[in-house]
C-alpha positions in Angstrom: 102.5 108.4 103.0 102.9 104.8 103.6 101.0 101.8 102.3 97.8 100.9 103.9 96.6 97.1 103.8 93.5 95.7 102.5 94.2 92.2 103.1 96.9 90.2 104.8 96.6 86.7 104.4 99.1 83.8 104.5 100.0 83.7 100.6 99.8 87.8 100.6 99.2 91.3 101.1 97.6 94.0 99.2 98.6 97.2 100.3 97.3 100.6 98.3 98.9 104.3 98.4 97.6 107.0 96.5 96.4 105.0 93.1 99.0 102.3 93.3 98.4 99.1 94.6 100.8 96.6 95.9 100.5 92.7 95.9 103.5 91.6 98.6 103.7 87.7 98.2 104.9 85.7 100.9 107.3 82.9 101.5 104.4 80.7 102.6 103.2 80.5 98.9 105.3 77.7 98.6 102.1 75.8 100.4 100.0 77.0 97.7 97.9 74.6 95.0 96.7 75.9 92.2 92.9 76.2 94.1 94.5 78.6 96.3 96.0 80.5 93.3 93.2 81.1 91.6 91.2 82.1 95.0 94.1 84.8 95.9 94.2 85.9 92.4 90.3 86.8 92.0 90.9 88.5 95.2 93.6 90.4 93.9 91.5 91.3 90.8 88.5 92.0 93.1 90.4 94.9 94.5 92.3 96.3 92.0 88.6 96.7 89.9 86.7 97.7 93.7 89.3 100.6 93.9 89.8 101.4 90.2 93.6 101.0 90.5 95.6 102.3 87.4 98.9 101.2 88.9 100.1 97.9 90.0 103.0 96.4 92.0 103.7 92.9 92.5 106.2 91.6 94.5 107.6 88.2 93.4 110.7 88.3 95.8 109.4 85.7 98.1 106.5 84.2 95.5 107.5 80.3 95.9 105.3 78.5 94.0 105.6 77.0 90.1 102.7 77.9 87.7 101.7 75.5 85.4 100.9 76.3 81.8 97.4 76.2 82.3 97.2 78.5 85.4 99.5 80.8 83.1 97.0 80.3 80.0 94.0 81.0 82.7 95.6 84.2 84.2 96.5 85.6 80.9 93.0 85.1 79.5 91.0 86.1 82.4 92.9 88.5 84.5 94.9 90.3 82.0 91.6 90.5 80.5 90.1 92.6 83.9 93.2 94.8 83.6 92.7 95.7 80.1 88.9 96.9 81.1 89.5 99.0 83.6 92.7 100.4 81.7 95.3 99.6 84.5 98.1 101.5 82.4 101.2 100.6 84.3 102.4 97.2 85.6 105.5 96.4 88.2 107.4 93.7 89.4 110.2 93.3 92.0 111.7 90.5 91.7 115.5 89.1 92.5 118.2 90.6 90.7 119.5 87.5 89.5 116.0 86.0 89.0 114.8 85.5 84.9 112.0 87.9 83.9 110.9 85.6 80.9 108.8 83.6 83.3 106.5 86.6 83.9 106.5 88.5 80.6 102.7 89.4 80.0 103.7 92.4 77.5 101.3 92.0 74.3 100.4 95.3 72.1 96.8 94.6 73.0 97.3 95.0 76.3 96.4 99.1 78.5 99.8 98.7 80.2 103.2 98.3 80.3 104.9 95.7 82.3 108.5 96.3 83.7 110.8 94.9 86.3 112.7 96.2 89.5 115.1 95.2 92.0 113.4 97.4 95.0 109.7 99.0 95.2 111.3 102.2 95.6 112.5 102.2 91.8 108.9 100.7 90.8 107.1 103.4 92.5 109.5 106.0 90.8 108.7 104.4 87.5 105.1 104.3 88.0 104.7 107.9 88.9 106.5 109.4 86.1 104.1 110.6 82.9 103.0 107.2 80.6 104.3 109.2 77.8 107.9 108.8 79.0 
């Protein structure tokens, strides 16, 4: 089964397959500004809440916007809190093999979910379908 597209903007495509949501960032993110990033993040989190999604994949390979410390803090306070409230249990970032994973670190003992990084969507999907205890 393939992903069904829910929303397609100049900055992202959001699709769902089974119990997994895929946020695919686009090259045009280089044209984002802080308000645009906030708007896109709210759009995505609203879809996650509405669909009661527990597994999230974010493909960052084409994400070309530099988040400042304020946006990172805002995301960690507001967005991550919502993920915890709806009990998201697995979160995967897709990155280039050479990319620094420290920039997308979001693991915290209080989070309801575990975050991992992968270099392909296929690898992430395999991991997200494995039982949470593993």
